[in-house]
N, C-alpha and C positions, 0 to 999 in steps of 0.2 A: 677511380681513386685515383690520385696525384700517382705517377711513377716514383719518386721519392719518397711516397709513406711512408714503405718498409723502413727506410734510412732514418725519416724522422723516428720512428717508431723503439726503434733499436736505441737509439741515441737514449730518449727519452726512459727506455727500460732500464739503461748503463746506467742513467741518473737514480734512479728509485733505489738499486741493486747500492749503489753508494753511500745514498740516505739511511740505507737498513745496516750497513757496515757502521756508522758514526752513531747510528742509536745504539746498538750492540757494543762499540767500544767503551760505552759509556755505564757499562752495566758493570757489575761489582766483578771483578776477575778471578775471582773464588769461588765464584759460583759454576761451576763446572757443565751441570745438568742443564743450566739456562744457554751456556756458551754452546752447548751443541744442540738447544734448539734450533728449529726453522724456523723462520716467520711466513707462514704460510698465505699469502694473497692471493685468491682465487680470479683467475685469467677467464670471466663470462665471455670474453672475445671468442678466446679460444674452444669453450667448453658450450652447448647447448644443454644446458638443466635446469631447471627452475628449483627453488631453492622456498621447502617450505619453513612455512613459518615458525621461529623459535627453535630452530634447527640449526645446528653448526653443520653440519652435514647437507653438503646439494645433492639435493633429489633427484637424477638423472631424468630428462622428459623422454618418453619413448621416441623412438625414429622408426624408419621405414626402412625395412633390410634393404631396399634397392627403387632406384629410379621405377624402375618397369612398374613395382608392385604400388607404387603411390598413383602412379597415372591408371592404372588396372582399378582402382580404388576410385580415384575420382570420376573416370569411365563409367563402371560399374554403380555409380550413386548417380549420377544424370541420363545413365542409359536406363531407361526403365519402360514400365508397362505401355506409358503412352506413345513410345517412339512403335508401338506395333497397333496400338488400336485408335489413337486419336489422330495420329499422323495421315493414315492415308484415307482415314473418314475426312478430315481438311481437306486435301489432295482431292479428292472426290467431288466434294461440296463446292469448293472453292475456284473452280476452273482447272481443277487436271495440272498441269505441268505450270502452267501459268501462276498456280498459288506459289509452289517454288521460288520466285522471285521478289515477291513481298516477304518474303520467309525471309532469303539470304541475305537483303536488304535489310531488314530488320535485325538478324544476326549480326553484324555487323557494326551496327551503331548503337543497340543495345544490349544485344547478348555479350557478346565479346566484352567490351568495356568495363560491365559490372562482373560478368563473372573473375575478369584481372583482378578488378578492385576486392572483390571477397578474398581471392588468392592472398592477394599482396600482405592484409594486413592479418590475416591468418599467419603468414608465413612471418609476418613484420615483429609483432607482437607475442606470438608462440601460446596464444591461448585460443579456448575456445570463444564464443559468441560476445556473452555476459563479460569478461573480463576484459575483449577488442572493444566494445564499443563503453561500457564503463570508462576502459583508458584514456580513448577518444573524447569524450565528453560526459563530465559524468553525468551531467544532466539528461543527455539522452543513453543512460544506462541501460532505461527497458527496454531497448531494442532486443538486448539479447534475450532479458528473459521470456520476451514477446516470442521468439523464435524458437525457445525452447517447449512455450505450450504451443506453436503452432504443432512443431514437429511430434509433438506426444497426441495429439488429435489427428495428423494424419497415420501416425503409426498404429493408431487405435482400428481405422477402417482398412488401411492398407495391406495388412496381415494378415485380415481376412479375405484378401482376394488370391492370398497366397495361400492361404486355409483351404479355398476353390479351387485351385489350381490343382493342389495335392489331392484332393476329391478325386475330380479326372482323370490324375494321372494315378491313381488305384483304381480304377474304376476301366482304363485301357486295357491291362492285361487280359483282354478277352476275346473270343472272334467267334460269331460278328460283336460289335461293340455294344453295347449295352442301349444305345442310343441310337442305332440304325433302322429301326421298326417301330413300330407304336405295339406297345404290348395287347395283348389278347384280356380279354375278360367273360371270365365264364360264370352262368349262374346256373339253374335248372333246368332250363328249357335248353338254352342254346349257348355258344360261345361268338364275341363278338368282342371288335376295335375298340379300346377304349375310348368314351365322344369325345375327350377333352383333347385327345393325341390328336384323332382324325378329323378335327375343325382347325387342327394348327398344325406343327408338325412332329416328326419325332424327336427331333433335335431340341426344339422350344421346349416340347413336352415334356421331356426330360430334366433340362434345365430347371423347369419353374417349379415342377413335382417332384422328381426326382432326387434333386439334387437340393434345389431353397425350402419345397413344400410350402411354396408361399401362403401368405392369407390374402384377403380382398382388398384392405388397407390397411396404412401404417397404425389405424387403431383398435387392430386385431392382433394380439400378443402370439397369439396362438403356442407359446409356451416354447421352448427351446428347442432344438435340430438337434437330436443328439452326436448324429453323421459329421454334422459343421464344427460342433462343437471339438470331438475329438481333433477335427482337420487342424481347427485352430489352437490348440494346445498344441501337437504337433508344431507348427510354425512357429508358436512362441519359443517353444524349448529349442528348435533350430537357429532361433536370433539368439537365445542368451546364452549357448553353448560356444556360436560362433564371436560374440562380444564379451565375451567375461572376462575375456584378458587383455580389453582394447585391440590396438593393432598388432599387439605379437600376434593373437589367435584369427582376427578376421584377414589382417593382411595373408597369408598364405591361404585362405580360402578363395579370397581375391582369384587367383590364377584359374581356379576353374570359372566360378560362378562367373564372370568377366568374361572369357574365352568361349565358356561350353553354345551362349545364344549363337555368337557366332559361325560356330562348325554348323549349329541345327539352320537357322537363316541360308547360308548358301547350298547344305543341301535341299532346302524346301525352294529353294531358287532354282539348282538344276532338274529335283522333280518335277517342279513347277513347268518350266520352259517346254517339258517333254508330255504334257498334257494336252488333253485339245482344248482350243480353246484358249489357252493360257495367252496366246498372242492377244487377242481380240480385249483381254482385257488391260493387258500392258500398253497397248495400242490407244485406249478409252483412255488410262490414264493422263499420259504424254501430250491426248491433245489436247492445246493449250484454247481455253474460251478468255481471249483476252478481254473482252467484254469486262468481264467480272472483276480485274483487279481494279477498275474504276472504283468499284463501292467501298466506302471506307470501313463496313462491317470483315471483309475480306481480309485488313490494314489490320484491322483490331485483334483478329481472331488468329491472324499469323503474330504480332508483338506477344497477346499471350501465351501461346506455343510456345515460342522462344524464351520468354519469361519461366513459364514450368519446365522447360525440357532440360535446361543447365542446372534444376534444381537451386534458386535463386532465391538467398531469405531465409533458406532453412537452417543455415548453422551450418551443414555439415560440409561444404565447400570449406568454411574458416576450420572447421575442425580438423580436416583432413591436412590441408595446407599449414598449421600449425605444428603438426610433426617433422616437416622440415629444414632443414639447415637452410640459415638467411644466407646466404649465396646461390639458392637456388634459384634457377632461370624462371620464375614463374609467369613469366609472359608467353615465352614457350608456351609451358603446360596450356595455359587458355587457350591457346590457339588450338593447339593439338586436340583437346578433349573437345571444345565446340563443335570443330569440323569432323572429328570423330561422333560426334553425338549426331550431327545434321547426315553423313553419308549413312549413319545406322539406318535413321528415317530414313530414306532412300531405299535404302536395302529392303527394310522390313515392308514400304509401300510397292518396290514390285514382287514381292513376296505375297504378299495381300492379294494382290490386283491379278498374279498371275492365277493363284487358284481360286478368290473369286471371279474371272474370266472361267474357268472350267467348272466351276456349279453354273453360272451364268447357263453355259453352254447343255449343260446337263438336263437344264431346268427347259430352257428351249425347246430342246429336241423331243421330249415330253409332252411340251405345247404343240409343238407339233403334230406329234404322233396322236393327241386327242384331237383336236382339230382337221386333221385328216381325215379323221374317221365319221368324225360328224358331215363333213362335205357329202364323204359317200354316202351316209344315210339319208341326205337330202336327194342325192341324184336318184336313189332308190324310190325315191317316194313322189319325184318329180317336181320339188320346190325349186330345182336348180336344173337348167337343162343341160345334158353331155354333150350340146352340141358347141357350147363355151369353152370346155376346158380344152387342151392342148392335148395331140393325139400322144405323144411322148411322155405325159406323165402317169406316172405308177405309181398308185395311192399305199402299197404294202411296202413301196422302198422308196418315199419320195425326201428329197433333199430341199435343204432349208432356203436354195433359190426359186425351186418349184413351187416350192408352199408356196412365195410369195408373189411369184407370177400367178399362181391362182388363186390367191386373196384379193390380189389388185381388179383382176378381172372382173370376180364375181363382185367386187364391189362397183365396179362401173357402171354394171351392168343392173345389178337389183339396187342402184341409187336408192330409192326408198324403203325398201325391203330388209335393206342388208341391215339395220342393227337389229330389228329383231329373231334376224339369225342366229347372233351370239358368237360371231366366231372374232379371236382373235389374233392381233398383229404379229405374234410371237416374235418380237424382235430383240435382242441380245441386250443394247442398246437398255431397254427398259429394267434388264436384271440388273443392268450392272448401275443405272443411277440409285437403284433403294440404296439410300447412305443408313451405313449400317454401322455403330462405335460403339466405343468401351465393350461390357461385357455381350452384348449382342454378338459384336462381332467375333469376338474370343468363344464364348462359350455357345454358341447357337450358328454363325454362317462357317465359322471355317472349321467346327465338327461335321456339319454335315458334308460340305466338301472332304472332309478325309473320309469319310464313309464312303466315296467312291473310289477311295485311293487304294490299289493293290498295296496289299500287307498293310492295311487300316491302323490294325492295334499299335503295330511297329511306329507308324509317323505319330499318331495318336501320343502315343508314349515320350518321342523326342519332343512332339510341340510343347505339350504341357510341363514338362522337365525344364523346356526353355523359358516357359512363364515363371516355373517355382526360381529359377535362378535370377530371371530379369527384377521378379519383385523381391529376393534377399537381397543382391544387391544393393538397390532403392532403399532398403531398410537397414541393412551397415551402417548407410552415410547418413540416415536421421535417428536412428538410437545413437549414431556417435557427436550429432547435433545437441540430444541433448543430456548425456554423460557428461561429454569434455569439459563445456563452462561448468557445470557443477562441480565437477572435481577441482577443476582447478581454482574454485571462487570458496569453494565449501572446503576442501581438502578431504574425503571423505573418500572411503576404500573403490576403489571400481568397480571391483567384483560384487559388494553388497549392494551397490549401488544400480551396477545392473538386474541382478535378481531381482532387486527390490522394485524396478519399473518396468521389467517384462510379467511378473507375477500381477502387480497392479492394473498394466493395459489389458491382462490376459483377463481379469475379470470386470474391468470396465466394459469390453468387446464384447462380453457376452449378448451384449442387448444384438449386436450384429447377427450373432445366429439363431434366435429366434426364429419364427418362424415368418414374421415381417421384418426381420435381420437387412435385408437388400434396400429396402425403403429407408434407413435410419444408414446408410452406406452413400446412398442417393445424396443427403441430407447432409453429411459430415463433406462430400467432397463437392457439393454446390458452396457451403456456406462460413468452413471451418479453415480453409485454406486461402481462397481465391482474391477475397480481399484483404482478409488482411497480410496476406504475406507483401501484396502489393505496397502499403502501407510500410511493411517494413522495409522492403527494398529500397522508397521512395525516401525514408529517413535514413536510411544506411547513407545513398549516395548524397543527401544534405549533411550529416555529420560530416564525410570526408572532404567534399569538395567546398562546403560553404563556413561550416563551424571548426574543422580543424584548418582547413584554408588546400586547394587543390594546390598551389606555389609551394607550398612546407613537403606537401605529400608529394608532390613529385621529386624534390630534394631526395627523400627518405627512400624511395625507389630508387634512384642514381645511387644514392650510397649501397644499398643493397644489391642492386643489381649487378652495377660495376658499369652501368649505359644507362645514359637518357633515355626513359621511352619516347614514344613518337608525339609530337605536339595533338596527335590525332585524340588523345587520351584527355589532354588536356582539357580540349570544346566538350567532346561528347558527356564527360563527367561532372564540367561546371554547368552547361548549358540546354545541350540536345537529351540525355539521358533521362535528366528532371523535368523537361517539359514534354516528351513522348509518354514518363510512366504518370505523368499527371492527369494527360488526357487520358490513358488506359484507364486508372483510377475514376475519372468523371462518367467516361464511357461506361464502366463496369456498375457505377451506382445507379447511375440511369435506366440501365438494360436492368438491374433488379429490382425499381420501382413500375417498369411499364410491365413485368413479367411476373405476374404473383408466384409466388414462394408455393412451389406445387409438385408431383410424381408422378412417375407411370405406373400405375397401378394393375395387377397383373388378373383379369377376370373369369375365374373359374366356370363359372357357367357359360360364358359366350367364347372362351379361349381367345380373348385378345388383350391391348394393352387401352388402359383407359386413363388419360389425363386427372387426377382430382388435384385440388387444391389443398395441402398440410392443414387440419385441423389448429386450434386457435394457441393450444398448447406447442403445438407442431411449429409455427412461426414463432411463439415467443421462444423457443427453443434454436433454432436459428438463426436469430436476432444474440440470443446470449451466448453461440460458438462464434459470433463476430465480435462481441462485448468481451468477452474474458480473454481473447486470444491479443487483444490493443490494449487491453486496461495495464499492462506494467508500463507502457508509456507517458499514460499520464502521472501515472502513482507516484514513478522513479523522478517524473520529472519535479511533480509537488513536493516531492521529501526533499529534493537536493535546494529548490530556490526556498524553502521555509527551514532550512538547515534542521531537518528535523532529527539523522543522524548527526553523533554525536564523533566530529573528527578531528578533535585535537589532542590527540595520541604525541602528534608532534611529528610533523615532518617525513620526509619519503626512505629513512634508513637511516639506523644509531647506526656507530662503528663503535666497538671500545677494544684496549689495549690489553690482555692478558696471557701472561707469558710466552708472547713473540708472536702470537695468534689474533687474528681480526677476526673478532666475533660479529656476524651480520644477525640483524635483528630487524627483520622485514615489517612496517605499521602501515597503516593505512594511507590510501593514494588518492582517493576522491576528492580530496579537495585539492590536488594540484590540477591545473588548466595549463600548465607548461606543455608544450608541443612531444612527439614521440622522441625529438633527435634535442640534446643540449648543448653539444659541445660547437662551435664557433665553424669547423671545420669538415666539409660532410664525411670525406674520407677516414674521418679519426671518430667521428658520431658513436656514441656507445650504443649495445642493442636499448630498446624500447620497454623491453619485456618486465610487466611488470613483480613476477618476484626477482628480478634482478634490478632494482630500485636504487643499491648501492652505487650503483653508475650514475645515479643522477646525483643532485646538487640538495643539500639538507636545507628544509624550509621551516625544520620547527626547531632549530637549535638558535636562539636570539645570541648566546653566547660565543658560542663555537661555531664559525663557518668554515666549513669542511667544500671544497669543489675537488669533482674528478681530479686527475691527471691529467693529461691530454691523451694519451694514451687510450684512454677510458678505464682506467686502474685506480683504486686508491691506493697512492704512493705513500709511506709512512715519512718522506722525506718531504711529502707538499704539509702533512701534516703538521709534521714538527714547526717547519718556518711560520706554518697560520697560528699555531702556538706560542710561538717567541713572541709574536708583535704581541700578546695579550699578559697587561700587565698584571702582576703579583701572583702568573699561575703557579698552584701548588705542583711540586714535582710527582706528588704521589699521587697528581688526578691525569698522570701519562699510564 
């Protein structure tokens, strides 16, 4: 903003006041009540409020109580369960520490620029996703509706995961933990270990049978799992109570839900580093496999993780930023939240690999013990000569180094007969190389490791309480991405909308708490979000950079922030991000074409997972999820192209004069393809808020053309000057 802009604004304000005085002087001097009345001209540049349609009273838009509360809300939304169980898996799978290089590069290339873009449009226009994209380009207004649909789909199954965490949290107040050992089954003659558990493991059995009581396929419903139904109801009640007042209620909860996971992660890291084998796990994580970095798949998975880690396309980022002041430095917020998200993922990965290293060490010790006993039995029967065994070896207290020495000797001596002996190498790296992600990491691998912790119930309570908080933080942003656009667009009561949304989501979510519900969670996770969100973000990028114009957008940012953003963002928004996103979209579509739609089914008889193809109705449902999510985009586009909505109500705003007051009547804005900013001087540009359309030039009145005053207000003096040029204007029309 130019240094002398405040002086210019003050002079313009004085002109408006003088014009008001001239107007009042022409009134009947006998009307004392009118002379004492005050001309109320609302200064929207100083007040961050929305104006209800047809209302004379400004409805103040809620605002964050503090900058810290807002940052915690954005961090809570972006940092979720994926940081704990998806990022470590990708590190393990894609080259360990080498994976951090492509991830960090893509975070700078597409992550931060697109996150900054969503923060900017939300803060500038101060509406939810529907209002923002409808305002920038009415023909692309379906982007906002598509975001809401995707948010609703994600909320349906994401809250189920919170319900699972609540169930494990409630079961953690026991010693020993219920998944510590396999249950015993009694019959009339004997007591024996549950066969399904004996074939798998105690934690795996508890997850599939004790918690989910899962069926063998998606086609077998099995009825409702009442335990998970109650947990899902509790999860939705928590979300509803936290969101019923909008950011006034959820903002206060953010202090706990966003910060508590960091306390738990740090505690787990300290505890994990003290465990035997933790260093092996961390060393395995940070041992780079540089050759893997050259594979295109690694870069594609890194781009996908960056994309989803920041919550792009959901509308939650836009909704949260719309409650900011317009001069907030959202560029700083974008960089800060993005790097907090990145370092949280690294912290969670350290914790996971420290604990998995400990677990691998326990399994490796058991492996060495069992194979040492087998070697001793071979020595007794003479299959292996005792002369080849070094004299210092003590099989009752054998170390890992001694076992590997004996193993190598036997392998060389018994070269041809060695496979028949059935001995295992017992390498800790073999355990660490077993890729585990998602629910398998949180509810099986991690829970199994915690059973070996001292005071294991305490650590289990802390871990699952952390998962609940991580999930709730993301759910708050997801629900905000649904309610804020609808409230802004349709002016409904937020309390009623929140309760209705949560109630309907719970009813639909009952399909996820059937005995086959886990398969539907996998289906929704794979098909309801990935492809639709990619399409939404691509369209957002195109709408700003090519439809609205990146040059005008940069001017808007300069006016809003008080400084010009780096030229780097100009080129990323216009060229780099669209190209990368289109490549990601094409590769995702090709990947779906090569990989048939399927899921991992738990087979009770064999106690193993088996990949199965979805039945015909399942494939149709998968495609329907994608179609329904993106359908609003072409529908709104066709409606706008064919002019199926009557926008003839006239202009952006109507201003009438009555007893010294200016009455604001907001009308439809969707015909107006003008830019966000209409003034010629960027520092004096009025707000782009849809509800504050009084700032913008009237386009619907052919007779009376009223422009805003240069300081962004309607001054009566300017209205009077324009009216004076109109011949035969009756005085009563004033």
